[in-house]
N, C-alpha and C positions, 0 to 999 in steps of 0.2 A: 174170634178176637183173642181168646186165650191162647190159641195156637200161635198167634203172632208174638205174643209176649214170651211164650216159651221158646219160640224160635230165636227171638232177639237175645234172650238170656243165654241160649245155647251158643249163638254166634259170638257173643262176648266171651263165653267160656272157651270157645274154639280159638279165638284170637289170642286169648291169654295163654292157652296151651301152646300155640305156635310160638309166641314170644318167649315163653319159658324154655321151649326146646331149642330155639335159636341161641338163647343165652347160655344154655347148658353146653352147646357145641362151640361156643366162642364166637358167635356171629356178632359182628360189629358193623353197624349201618354206615358209619363214616369210612371205615376201611373198605367196605364193599363198594361204595361209590368211587373211592380213590382207585381201586383196582379196575373197575369198569372204565374209568377215564384213562388209566394207564394202558389198558388193553386197546382201547380205541386209538390212542396216540401211536402205539406200536403198529397196529394194523394199518393206519394211514401212512406211516413212514415206510413200512414194508411195501405198500402199494406204490408209493412214489419212487422209492429208490431200488426196489428189487423187481417187482412184478412188471412194471412198464419197461425197464431196460431189457429184461428177458424177452418180452414180447417183441421189442424192437429188433433184438438180435435174431430171433426166430424169423422175423419178416425178412431181414437181410439175407439169411441163409436160404429162405425160400426163393428169393430173387436170384441168388447165385445159382441155385439148382436149375431154375427156369432158364437162366442165361446159358448154363452148360448144356441143357437140352436143346436150346436154339442153336448153339454152336454145333452140336452133334448133327442136327437136321441140316444145317448149312453144309457141313462136311459131306454128308450123304448126298446132297444135291450136287456138290462139286464133283464127287466121285462118279455120279451118274453122268454128269456132263463130260467128264474126262473119258469115261467108257464110250460115250456116244462119239466123241472126237476120235478116239482110237478106232472105232468101227468105221468111221468115215474115212480115216487115213488108210485103213486096210482096203476098203472098197475102192478108193482112188488108186491105190497101188495095184490092186487086182485089175481094175479097168485099164490102167496104163500098161500093165504087163500083158494083158490080153490084146490090147491094141498093138503093142510091140510085136507080139507073137504073130498077129495077123499080118502086120507089115512085113515081118521077116518071111512069112509063108508066101506072100505075094512076090517079094523079091526073089525068093528061092525058086518060084515057078519060072522066073525069067533067067535065073542063073543056073549054074551047074549044080549037081547033087552035092558036091563038097561044100559049096558056099551055102547051100540050104542047111546043112548040118551045123555049120558054124553059127549061122544066125539063130537057129533054134536053141543051141547051147547058150548063146549070149542072152537070149530072152529068159531062159530058165534061170540063169544066174541072177539076172535082175530081179526076177520074182522071188528067188530064195533070199537074196539080199534085202529086198523090200520087206519080206516077212520077218526076217531076222531083225531088221531095224525096228519094225513095228513091235515085235515081241520084246526087244530090249527096251524100247521106249515105254511100252506098257508096264514092264517089270519095274523100271525106274519110277514111273508115276505111282504105281501101287506101293512100292517101298517108301517113297516120299510121303504118300498119304498115310500109310500105316505109322510112320515115324511121327508125323504131325498129330494124328489122332492119339497116339500113345502119349505124346507130350501134353496134349490138351487134357486127356483123362488124368494124367498125373497132376497137372496144375489144378484142375477142377477138384480132384480128390483132396489135394493139399488145402485148397481154399475152403472146401465144405467141412473137412474134418478139423481144420485149424492146426494141423501139426505138420512138421517137416518129415517127409517120407525118406526112408533109407534107400540106398541105391538098389538093394535087393527088392524092396517093396515096389520101387519104380519099374524095375525090369519085370516083375511078376504082373503088375497092372498092364504094362504095355503088351506082354505076351497074351494075357487073358483077353484084352481088347482086340488084338490082331486075330486070335482064334474066333472070336465072336463075329468079327467083320468077315472073315473068310467063310464062315458058315452061312 
């Protein structure tokens, strides 16, 4: 029992000592409460007017990046479709050229040797023209796709970074993208 009395007396002394220390350092209960309330108000205002808009902006940027990636995937699929179409055109041209060569050979068997040489030469010209036309068409398609991809990368980069890129930056981005696509 004596221990409880001594403990209570010591607690009272401890509280008194804490109060004196607080007064000595200028602790003011009403100022402390006012500062806590001010802090809470500032924290709530920052949350409402700074934190939430930043999160919203970050979500919009994430969506823009996702959209850019979807566009890149779409362009890759279009490029593969174009490549397949080019292969099909080449195959058809080769088939047609082979057919023309065979027809020319059959006609050459019926005609003189001179006529045979003319028909083979004509068929080979058709093949070379078809290949050249296919190569030109392929080169034009690749150039157009590279240009579109470059423009898309520049637009996406401008949207993601939020700044206007110089002509130099745009050319550099287009060249980097074309090198990566070529690899």
